[in-house]
N, C-alpha and C positions, 0 to 999 in steps of 0.2 A: 457506675458499671456492673453489670452481673457477670456470673463468672463464665457463663456461656458466653456472652457476648466479648469477653477478654480473650477467652480460647481462640474465638474466630480470626480475633484481631492479630494474635500472636500465628495464627495459621497463615493468614494475610502476607505478615510481614516476614515469615520464614518463606514462604512462596517467594514473592520480590526478592529476598537476599540471593534464594538458589537461580534467578533469571539474571539478578547481578553478576553472578560468579560466571555464568556460562555464558553472559554477553563480553565480560573479560578476556576470557580463551576465544570467542568464537572472532569477536572484531578484532584479537590479534593474530590469532593463528591459522584461521578458517575455520569454515566447520567439519569439514574431512578428517582434521586431527583433534576433534573434540570427541572425548569420551566421558561417559557417566562416571566414572573411577575419580577424572582429574576436575570434574563439576563439583564431585562429592569433597573432595580434599579443598578446592579452593572457598567453600562454602562452608566448611569445617564441621561436615556432617557425615554419617557414615552413610554408605549405601544405601542400606536398605532403609534410611529414613528419606534420601532421597527417590526411591522408588515410591515412596507413598505421597507423593506429589506429583512426579511426572513417571509415566510408566514405560517412556523410551526416550532416545536421544533425539528423535523426530518429534514425539511430543514437547520438549521442551523447546527445539527449534521453532515450532509453532507458537511458541509463547513470546519466544523474543521477536519474531514475524510481527503477531497482534499488538506488540507493544509499539513497536513502531508504527503502525498502521494506526492505531490510535491517535498517536502524533499526528500524521498526515490527516485523518477524518477532524482532529480541531482545527487545524491549517484550514482547511479547505471549508469549513461549517463557518468559518469566521469571514471570508470571502463570500460568503453566500447574502445574496437581498433577495427581501420579498419584492422589491420595487422593480427587478430585473424579470426578464423573461428567461423563458429556459436555454437559449442560445447564449445570452451572454452572462449567465451564472455558469456555464462550460466550461466560456473560456478563460472566467475566473478560478474554475475549479484546476484546470490546465495549468495556471499562471501557480498556482498554489503547489502542485507536483514538483513542478520546475523549483522552486525554493527548494521543496522538501528533500531533492535531489541533490542540490548543492548543499545545504547546512546540514542533511542528516546521511552521511555518506555511506555509510556502515549499514543503518536501516536498508537505504536503497538497493543497496548490494544483494542484500537477503531478499527482497523483493525480486532481483533477477534470478536470484537461484532458485525460488520459486517457480519463477516460470518456466524453468527446464527440467522440471521432474513433474511425475504423474500423483497427483494429489492422492489416489484411491489405492497408490503404492505405499502410502504413508503408512507406519504403525502410530493412527492416530484414530480417534473416536469422527468418524467418516460422517457421523450425522454432524457433529459440532462444527465441522468443515464446510458442509453446503449450508448449514443455517445462517453461517458467520458472513459466507460470500454471498449470498441471495439476500441478507437481510441488515447485516451490520458494515461490510465492507467499505473502501472507497466507490470500489465497483460499482456495489448496490445503488450507492449515493450519485454516480454518474447515471444510473439508468432512470432515476428518478428524473434528475434534470433533461432527460432526454424525452421523456414522458410529459413532462411540463413544457417542454419546448413543441411537442408536436400538438398537446393542446392549445397553446396560446397563439400557433401560427409561426412561431418564429425558427421553427424547424421542420424538413420534408415530414412529409407523413406516409409517404408509398414505400417505407422500411418497416421491418419489424423490430420495434422498440428493443428487444433484447440484442437482436443482430448489431442494430445500428451502436446500441452501447459497448457492445465488446469489442466492435471494428473501431471506434472511437478511442477504447483503452488500449488496445494492441498499438496503434498507430503511435501513441502520446509514449509507451513503453519501447518502442521501436526506435522512437527519435530520441529519446535522452540515453538510450543505450550506445547508438552512433555516436553522438557528442561526448560521452564521457570518455570513449575509446579512440576517438579519433581526433581531440581537442589539440594535439601539435601540427596534426594536419592541416585543421584549418587554420592554424597560426600563419604559416608558411604563406595562405593563399591570403593572410589579410582579413578572415571571415569570423565574424563574432558570434559566439553560441547564441546570445540572446536573438540576433538578428534572424537567424537560422530556424530558429524556434517559431520567431513570429511569421516568418514568410510561411511555414509550416504548417500553421494554424489559420494563417488567410488561404491557403490552397483547398485546406480541410474545409474550411467554412463556405466556400461558394458551391461546395457538393451537398452541403447538408440544410443550406437555406430553406423556408418554407414561404408561404405566400407573403407574411407579414414584411419580408426583406425583400421581395421580388423587386421593388421599383425603385429600391435604395442603391 
Protein backbone atom coordinates (compact mmCIF):
# COMPACT_ATOMS: atom_id res chain seq x y z
CA UNK A 1 0.00 0.00 0.00
CA UNK A 2 1.37 3.40 -1.01
CA UNK A 3 1.65 6.36 1.33
CA UNK A 4 -1.12 8.29 -0.45
CA UNK A 5 -3.47 5.32 -0.30
CA UNK A 6 -2.74 4.73 3.37
CA UNK A 7 -3.38 8.38 4.22
CA UNK A 8 -6.66 8.31 2.34
CA UNK A 9 -7.78 5.21 4.23
CA UNK A 10 -6.83 6.82 7.53
CA UNK A 11 -8.75 9.95 6.57
CA UNK A 12 -11.84 7.93 5.70
CA UNK A 13 -11.56 5.96 8.95
CA UNK A 14 -11.37 9.15 10.98
CA UNK A 15 -14.38 10.53 9.15
CA UNK A 16 -16.33 7.37 9.98
CA UNK A 17 -15.22 7.60 13.61
CA UNK A 18 -16.58 11.15 13.79
CA UNK A 19 -19.93 10.05 12.34
CA UNK A 20 -20.04 7.17 14.83
CA UNK A 21 -19.45 9.60 17.69
CA UNK A 22 -22.14 11.99 16.43
CA UNK A 23 -24.60 9.11 16.08
CA UNK A 24 -24.07 8.03 19.67
CA UNK A 25 -24.99 11.52 20.85
CA UNK A 26 -27.73 12.19 18.33
CA UNK A 27 -29.55 8.88 18.71
CA UNK A 28 -29.42 9.12 22.50
CA UNK A 29 -30.23 12.78 23.12
CA UNK A 30 -31.59 14.17 19.87
CA UNK A 31 -30.04 16.42 17.25
CA UNK A 32 -31.16 19.61 18.98
CA UNK A 33 -28.82 18.79 21.88
CA UNK A 34 -25.80 17.93 19.75
CA UNK A 35 -22.88 20.37 19.64
CA UNK A 36 -19.64 20.18 17.71
CA UNK A 37 -17.73 20.44 21.00
CA UNK A 38 -19.45 17.31 22.28
CA UNK A 39 -18.78 15.43 19.06
CA UNK A 40 -15.10 16.37 19.19
CA UNK A 41 -14.89 15.16 22.78
CA UNK A 42 -16.74 11.92 22.01
CA UNK A 43 -14.48 11.26 19.02
CA UNK A 44 -11.38 12.21 21.06
CA UNK A 45 -10.36 14.88 18.57
CA UNK A 46 -9.68 18.59 18.77
CA UNK A 47 -12.46 20.85 17.56
CA UNK A 48 -10.14 22.15 14.86
CA UNK A 49 -9.60 18.64 13.52
CA UNK A 50 -13.35 18.03 13.55
CA UNK A 51 -13.94 21.07 11.36
CA UNK A 52 -11.45 19.74 8.82
CA UNK A 53 -13.98 16.98 8.12
CA UNK A 54 -17.32 18.67 8.73
CA UNK A 55 -17.87 22.40 8.39
CA UNK A 56 -21.04 22.53 10.49
CA UNK A 57 -23.48 20.59 12.61
CA UNK A 58 -25.82 20.46 9.60
CA UNK A 59 -23.03 18.98 7.49
CA UNK A 60 -22.46 16.27 10.10
CA UNK A 61 -26.16 15.54 10.40
CA UNK A 62 -26.43 15.13 6.63
CA UNK A 63 -23.59 12.61 6.75
CA UNK A 64 -25.60 10.56 9.27
CA UNK A 65 -28.66 10.92 7.07
CA UNK A 66 -26.72 9.61 4.06
CA UNK A 67 -25.45 6.64 6.06
CA UNK A 68 -29.04 5.68 6.85
CA UNK A 69 -30.06 6.37 3.28
CA UNK A 70 -27.35 4.01 2.02
CA UNK A 71 -28.82 1.24 4.19
CA UNK A 72 -32.30 1.90 2.81
CA UNK A 73 -30.94 1.93 -0.75
CA UNK A 74 -29.31 -1.48 -0.27
CA UNK A 75 -32.56 -2.89 1.13
CA UNK A 76 -34.53 -1.45 -1.78
CA UNK A 77 -32.11 -2.66 -4.46
CA UNK A 78 -32.14 -6.16 -2.97
CA UNK A 79 -35.90 -6.30 -3.56
CA UNK A 80 -35.89 -5.04 -7.14
CA UNK A 81 -36.31 -7.57 -9.92
CA UNK A 82 -35.51 -7.29 -13.62
CA UNK A 83 -38.42 -9.68 -14.18
CA UNK A 84 -40.99 -7.40 -12.51
CA UNK A 85 -42.70 -4.40 -14.04
CA UNK A 86 -42.37 -0.92 -12.58
CA UNK A 87 -45.57 -1.18 -10.54
CA UNK A 88 -44.60 -4.40 -8.76
CA UNK A 89 -41.10 -3.08 -8.16
CA UNK A 90 -42.63 -0.01 -6.52
CA UNK A 91 -44.62 -2.25 -4.18
CA UNK A 92 -41.36 -4.03 -3.35
CA UNK A 93 -39.68 -0.68 -2.62
CA UNK A 94 -42.56 0.28 -0.32
CA UNK A 95 -42.12 -3.01 1.54
CA UNK A 96 -38.41 -2.26 1.96
CA UNK A 97 -39.18 1.18 3.39
CA UNK A 98 -41.65 -0.32 5.85
CA UNK A 99 -39.05 -2.81 7.05
CA UNK A 100 -36.43 -0.04 7.28
CA UNK A 101 -38.74 2.05 9.48
CA UNK A 102 -39.01 -0.86 11.90
CA UNK A 103 -35.43 -2.15 11.90
CA UNK A 104 -33.62 1.20 11.78
CA UNK A 105 -35.85 3.43 13.85
CA UNK A 106 -33.16 6.05 14.60
CA UNK A 107 -32.32 6.56 10.95
CA UNK A 108 -36.01 6.65 10.07
CA UNK A 109 -36.59 9.38 12.66
CA UNK A 110 -33.77 11.35 11.05
CA UNK A 111 -35.53 10.99 7.69
CA UNK A 112 -38.63 12.50 9.31
CA UNK A 113 -36.54 15.32 10.77
CA UNK A 114 -35.26 16.24 7.31
CA UNK A 115 -38.85 16.34 6.06
CA UNK A 116 -39.61 19.20 8.47
CA UNK A 117 -36.77 21.53 7.52
CA UNK A 118 -35.83 23.47 4.39
CA UNK A 119 -32.79 22.00 2.68
CA UNK A 120 -31.72 25.37 1.29
CA UNK A 121 -31.44 26.78 4.81
CA UNK A 122 -28.94 24.16 5.95
CA UNK A 123 -25.25 24.99 6.23
CA UNK A 124 -24.32 22.33 3.69
CA UNK A 125 -23.02 22.34 0.13
CA UNK A 126 -26.32 22.80 -1.73
CA UNK A 127 -24.97 21.29 -4.94
CA UNK A 128 -24.09 18.13 -3.02
CA UNK A 129 -27.66 17.90 -1.72
CA UNK A 130 -29.19 18.39 -5.16
CA UNK A 131 -26.97 15.82 -6.86
CA UNK A 132 -27.65 13.30 -4.12
CA UNK A 133 -31.44 13.75 -4.12
CA UNK A 134 -31.74 13.68 -7.92
CA UNK A 135 -29.34 10.83 -8.67
CA UNK A 136 -28.46 8.70 -5.63
CA UNK A 137 -31.31 8.85 -3.09
CA UNK A 138 -34.22 6.45 -2.42
CA UNK A 139 -36.50 9.05 -4.04
CA UNK A 140 -34.39 8.83 -7.21
CA UNK A 141 -34.82 5.05 -7.13
CA UNK A 142 -38.58 5.46 -6.82
CA UNK A 143 -38.54 7.89 -9.74
CA UNK A 144 -36.73 5.38 -11.94
CA UNK A 145 -39.32 2.69 -11.21
CA UNK A 146 -42.18 5.10 -11.91
CA UNK A 147 -40.58 5.86 -15.28
CA UNK A 148 -40.20 2.14 -15.89
CA UNK A 149 -43.85 1.55 -14.99
CA UNK A 150 -45.02 4.24 -17.38
CA UNK A 151 -42.87 2.78 -20.16
CA UNK A 152 -43.99 -0.84 -19.65
CA UNK A 153 -47.66 0.12 -19.25
CA UNK A 154 -48.02 -1.03 -15.65
CA UNK A 155 -48.63 2.54 -14.44
CA UNK A 156 -50.74 5.38 -15.79
CA UNK A 157 -49.00 7.69 -18.21
CA UNK A 158 -51.14 10.82 -17.85
CA UNK A 159 -49.19 12.18 -14.86
CA UNK A 160 -45.80 13.88 -14.85
CA UNK A 161 -43.26 11.26 -13.67
CA UNK A 162 -41.55 13.68 -11.29
CA UNK A 163 -44.82 14.70 -9.63
CA UNK A 164 -46.03 11.09 -9.58
CA UNK A 165 -42.83 9.96 -7.84
CA UNK A 166 -42.85 12.77 -5.28
CA UNK A 167 -46.50 12.06 -4.45
CA UNK A 168 -45.93 8.35 -3.89
CA UNK A 169 -42.89 9.09 -1.71
CA UNK A 170 -44.77 11.66 0.38
CA UNK A 171 -47.72 9.33 0.89
CA UNK A 172 -45.48 6.54 2.14
CA UNK A 173 -43.68 8.85 4.56
CA UNK A 174 -46.99 10.15 5.85
CA UNK A 175 -48.55 6.77 6.51
CA UNK A 176 -45.42 5.54 8.28
CA UNK A 177 -45.37 8.60 10.54
CA UNK A 178 -49.01 8.08 11.50
CA UNK A 179 -48.47 4.40 12.19
CA UNK A 180 -45.45 5.19 14.33
CA UNK A 181 -47.16 7.87 16.42
CA UNK A 182 -50.58 6.21 16.70
CA UNK A 183 -49.61 2.57 17.22
CA UNK A 184 -51.32 2.43 20.63
CA UNK A 185 -54.56 3.81 19.18
CA UNK A 186 -54.66 1.13 16.52
CA UNK A 187 -54.11 -1.52 19.20
CA UNK A 188 -57.24 -0.34 21.04
CA UNK A 189 -59.29 -1.10 17.92
CA UNK A 190 -57.38 -4.35 17.33
CA UNK A 191 -55.95 -3.02 14.07
CA UNK A 192 -52.58 -4.23 12.80
CA UNK A 193 -50.09 -1.82 11.31
CA UNK A 194 -49.23 -4.20 8.48
CA UNK A 195 -52.90 -4.47 7.48
CA UNK A 196 -53.24 -0.69 7.40
CA UNK A 197 -50.13 -0.34 5.26
CA UNK A 198 -51.27 -3.03 2.86
CA UNK A 199 -54.70 -1.44 2.52
CA UNK A 200 -53.10 1.94 1.89
CA UNK A 201 -50.93 0.49 -0.88
CA UNK A 202 -53.94 -1.19 -2.48
CA UNK A 203 -55.93 2.05 -2.44
CA UNK A 204 -53.01 3.96 -3.95
CA UNK A 205 -52.41 1.29 -6.58
CA UNK A 206 -55.93 1.52 -7.98
CA UNK A 207 -55.26 5.14 -8.75
CA UNK A 208 -51.90 4.46 -10.40
CA UNK A 209 -52.51 1.47 -12.66
CA UNK A 210 -51.83 1.72 -16.38
CA UNK A 211 -53.32 -0.08 -19.35
CA UNK A 212 -51.42 -3.28 -18.59
CA UNK A 213 -53.50 -3.80 -15.44
CA UNK A 214 -56.85 -2.32 -16.46
CA UNK A 215 -58.46 -5.67 -17.23
CA UNK A 216 -57.23 -7.40 -14.07
